[in-house]
C-alpha positions as CSV (number, residue, x, y, z in Angstrom):
1,M,-13.2,-21.5,24.2
2,P,-9.8,-23.0,24.7
3,P,-7.2,-22.0,22.1
4,K,-6.5,-24.1,19.1
5,M,-2.8,-23.8,19.7
6,A,-0.9,-22.4,22.7
7,I,2.7,-21.4,23.2
8,R,4.0,-21.6,26.7
9,R,7.3,-20.1,27.9
10,L,9.1,-20.7,24.6
11,D,12.8,-20.1,24.5
12,F,14.4,-20.8,21.1
13,F,18.1,-21.1,20.1
14,Y,20.2,-21.4,17.0
15,E,23.3,-23.0,18.4
16,K,24.2,-20.6,21.2
17,K,22.2,-17.6,19.8
18,Q,18.8,-17.1,21.5
19,A,16.0,-16.0,19.1
20,L,12.9,-16.2,21.4
21,F,12.7,-15.3,25.0
22,G,9.9,-16.8,27.2
23,L,7.2,-16.4,24.5
24,S,3.7,-17.3,25.6
25,L,0.8,-16.9,23.2
26,D,-2.7,-18.3,22.7
27,I,-3.9,-18.9,19.1
28,P,-7.7,-18.9,19.0
29,A,-9.6,-21.3,16.7
30,N,-11.3,-20.0,13.6
31,G,-9.7,-16.7,13.3
32,I,-6.6,-14.9,12.0
33,L,-3.7,-14.0,14.2
34,A,-1.2,-11.7,12.6
35,M,2.3,-11.6,14.1
36,I,4.0,-8.3,13.3
37,G,7.4,-6.9,14.1
38,P,10.6,-5.8,12.4
39,G,13.2,-8.2,10.9
40,G,14.9,-10.3,13.6
41,S,11.8,-10.4,15.9
42,G,11.5,-14.1,15.8
43,I,8.3,-14.4,13.8
44,T,9.4,-16.9,11.2
45,T,11.1,-18.9,14.0
46,T,7.8,-19.0,15.9
47,L,5.9,-20.2,12.8
48,R,8.5,-22.9,12.2
49,A,8.2,-24.0,15.8
50,L,4.5,-24.5,15.6
51,N,4.8,-27.5,13.3
52,R,8.3,-28.5,14.2
53,L,9.8,-27.4,10.9
54,Y,12.7,-26.0,12.9
55,E,13.9,-29.6,13.4
56,L,15.2,-29.5,9.8
57,T,17.7,-26.8,10.8
58,P,20.9,-28.1,12.3
59,G,21.6,-26.7,15.8
60,A,18.1,-25.3,16.3
61,R,16.4,-26.2,19.6
62,M,13.6,-25.0,21.8
63,E,12.6,-25.1,25.4
64,G,9.1,-24.7,26.6
65,E,5.8,-26.1,25.3
66,I,3.6,-25.9,22.2
67,L,0.1,-27.3,22.5
68,L,-2.3,-28.3,19.7
69,D,-5.8,-29.0,21.1
70,G,-4.3,-29.1,24.5
71,K,-1.7,-31.8,23.7
72,S,2.0,-31.2,23.3
73,V,3.2,-31.3,19.7
74,H,6.4,-33.0,21.0
75,G,4.5,-35.9,22.7
76,A,5.9,-39.3,22.3
77,D,2.9,-40.4,20.3
78,V,2.9,-37.5,17.9
79,S,3.8,-38.2,14.3
80,V,5.7,-35.3,12.8
81,T,4.3,-36.1,9.4
82,Q,0.7,-36.0,10.7
83,L,1.5,-32.8,12.7
84,R,2.6,-31.1,9.5
85,R,-0.6,-32.2,7.8
86,R,-2.7,-30.8,10.6
87,V,-0.6,-27.6,10.8
88,G,0.3,-26.6,7.2
89,M,2.7,-23.9,6.1
90,V,3.1,-21.7,3.0
91,F,6.2,-19.7,2.6
92,D,6.9,-16.2,1.1
93,V,8.3,-17.6,-2.2
94,P,5.9,-19.8,-4.2
95,T,7.2,-23.3,-4.7
96,P,4.9,-25.2,-7.1
97,L,5.9,-28.6,-8.2
98,P,7.1,-29.0,-11.8
99,V,4.0,-30.8,-12.8
100,S,0.4,-29.7,-13.8
101,I,-1.9,-27.5,-11.8
102,F,-4.1,-30.5,-11.0
103,D,-1.1,-32.7,-10.1
104,N,0.1,-30.1,-7.6
105,V,-3.1,-30.2,-5.7
106,A,-3.5,-33.9,-6.0
107,Y,0.0,-34.6,-4.8
108,G,-0.7,-34.8,-1.1
109,P,-3.9,-36.8,-1.3
110,R,-2.1,-39.3,-3.6
111,L,0.7,-39.7,-1.1
112,Q,-1.9,-40.5,1.5
113,G,-3.2,-43.3,-0.7
114,Q,-6.1,-41.7,-2.6
115,K,-6.4,-43.2,-6.0
116,S,-9.9,-42.4,-7.1
117,K,-9.8,-39.9,-10.0
118,K,-13.3,-38.7,-9.2
119,I,-12.4,-38.0,-5.6
120,L,-9.1,-36.3,-6.6
121,E,-11.0,-34.1,-9.0
122,E,-13.4,-33.1,-6.2
123,I,-10.5,-32.4,-3.8
124,A,-8.8,-30.2,-6.5
125,E,-12.0,-28.2,-7.2
126,R,-12.6,-27.7,-3.5
127,A,-9.1,-26.6,-2.7
128,L,-8.7,-24.4,-5.7
129,T,-12.0,-22.8,-5.0
130,Q,-11.0,-22.1,-1.3
131,A,-7.8,-20.5,-2.6
132,T,-9.8,-18.3,-5.0
133,L,-8.1,-19.9,-8.0
134,W,-10.7,-22.2,-9.5
135,D,-12.4,-19.8,-11.8
136,E,-9.0,-18.9,-13.3
137,V,-7.7,-22.4,-13.9
138,K,-10.7,-24.8,-14.2
139,D,-10.3,-25.1,-17.9
140,R,-6.5,-25.6,-17.9
141,Q,-5.8,-27.8,-14.9
142,H,-3.6,-30.0,-16.8
143,T,-1.2,-27.3,-18.0
144,P,2.1,-26.8,-16.2
145,A,1.9,-25.0,-13.0
146,M,5.0,-23.0,-13.8
147,R,3.0,-21.1,-16.5
148,L,0.9,-19.4,-13.8
149,S,1.7,-15.9,-12.6
150,G,3.5,-15.4,-9.3
151,G,0.2,-14.6,-7.5
152,Q,-1.5,-17.6,-9.0
153,Q,1.4,-19.8,-8.0
154,Q,1.1,-18.6,-4.4
155,R,-2.6,-19.4,-4.4
156,L,-1.8,-22.8,-5.9
157,C,0.6,-23.5,-3.0
158,I,-2.2,-22.6,-0.6
159,A,-4.6,-24.9,-2.5
160,R,-2.0,-27.7,-2.4
161,M,-1.9,-27.3,1.4
162,L,-5.7,-27.1,1.7
163,A,-6.1,-30.4,-0.2
164,L,-4.7,-32.1,2.9
165,E,-7.5,-30.6,5.0
166,P,-5.2,-29.0,7.7
167,E,-6.6,-27.5,10.9
168,V,-4.1,-24.7,11.2
169,I,-2.6,-22.6,8.4
170,L,0.7,-20.9,8.8
171,L,1.5,-18.1,6.3
172,D,5.0,-16.6,6.3
173,R,4.7,-13.3,4.3
174,P,2.6,-15.0,1.6
175,C,2.1,-11.7,-0.4
176,S,5.7,-10.4,-0.4
177,G,6.7,-9.7,-4.0
178,L,3.1,-9.9,-5.3
179,D,1.2,-7.1,-7.0
180,P,-1.8,-5.5,-5.3
181,I,-4.4,-7.4,-7.2
182,S,-2.9,-10.8,-6.3
183,T,-2.5,-9.6,-2.7
184,A,-6.2,-8.6,-2.6
185,K,-7.2,-12.1,-3.9
186,I,-5.2,-13.8,-1.2
187,E,-6.6,-11.6,1.5
188,D,-10.1,-12.3,0.3
189,S,-9.5,-16.0,0.5
190,L,-8.3,-15.6,4.1
191,T,-11.5,-14.0,5.1
192,L,-13.4,-17.1,3.9
193,L,-10.9,-19.6,5.1
194,K,-11.0,-18.4,8.7
195,Q,-14.5,-19.7,9.0
196,Q,-13.1,-23.2,8.8
197,Y,-9.5,-23.0,9.7
198,T,-7.2,-21.3,12.3
199,I,-4.8,-19.0,10.5
200,V,-1.5,-17.5,11.7
201,I,0.1,-15.0,9.3
202,A,3.3,-13.0,9.2
203,P,1.8,-10.3,7.1
204,H,3.6,-8.5,4.2
205,N,3.3,-5.2,6.1
206,V,1.4,-3.6,9.1
207,Q,-1.4,-2.4,6.8
208,Q,-2.1,-6.0,5.8
209,A,-2.4,-7.0,9.4
210,G,-4.9,-4.2,9.9
211,R,-7.0,-5.5,7.0
212,V,-7.1,-9.2,7.6
213,A,-6.4,-10.0,11.3
214,D,-8.8,-10.6,14.1
215,R,-6.0,-10.5,16.7
216,V,-2.5,-9.0,16.5
217,A,0.7,-10.0,18.3
218,F,3.7,-7.6,18.2
219,L,7.1,-9.1,18.7
220,L,10.4,-7.2,19.1
221,S,13.8,-8.8,19.4
222,G,12.3,-12.2,20.2
223,R,9.9,-11.0,22.9
224,L,6.2,-10.6,22.9
225,I,5.5,-6.9,23.5
226,E,1.7,-6.8,23.1
227,E,-1.2,-9.0,21.9
228,G,-4.9,-8.3,21.6
229,P,-7.8,-7.6,19.3
230,N,-7.0,-5.9,16.0
231,G,-8.9,-2.8,16.8
232,E,-7.4,-2.3,20.2
233,V,-3.8,-2.9,19.2
234,F,-4.0,-0.5,16.3
235,A,-6.3,2.2,17.8
236,N,-5.0,2.1,21.4
237,P,-1.8,0.2,21.9
238,R,-0.8,-0.3,25.5
239,D,3.0,-0.2,24.9
240,P,4.7,2.9,23.3
241,R,6.9,0.5,21.3
242,T,3.8,-0.9,19.6
243,S,2.6,2.5,18.7
244,D,6.0,3.5,17.3
245,Y,6.1,0.4,15.1
246,I,2.7,0.6,13.7
247,T,3.0,4.3,12.9
248,G,6.3,3.7,11.1
249,R,8.7,5.4,13.5
250,F,10.9,2.3,13.3
251,G,11.0,-1.1,11.5
């Protein structure tokens, strides 16, 4: 099958500083790709390039090509707003809106013109269920989202994105700062979500990549060192730098 997204010869710059060097990577549909590497490897930069969020950073620019379903995300006919709906992103720090749990999830569909209360309720239930949060909040959807725990807030942010029915989900260390129980719930939700969505995750640590990913890409200093099926990369890495990183010799 052709990849859902593809990166081709990507060079990325912040002003004069180069952050990515000739990165080429396929992102298969309906699976989880984990991008691992130490700080400064360019993983967050890559995620922000996939849906053009980098354009919000002054002085950031890229050379190369990024494809979604075989079409450039920089095409003249591409709406950035529509692209970011199709390729949604959740960051490491939860950012719920200062409104109710329900209104957080309904926010995006309302912006798109959905006014039916019944449909919005259906969307909220579906998205919260997919984010493994429904059973915990179904009886208090109209309470402030800020009363949720950190782990619940992160799952709410995932639900808010899912309400827009994206095709690709980008997760930048979504479990950093969360307790093991919250982390496990998010990982469980990813296992279910990959049946319907394409997921790219910068995991909290190497162990998380081993638990959730179908494929793993190891980046170092802005360069792709190795990519392949989870079992192969962890059990039999081709590059000694990959072995050194996943065994904790550096990073």
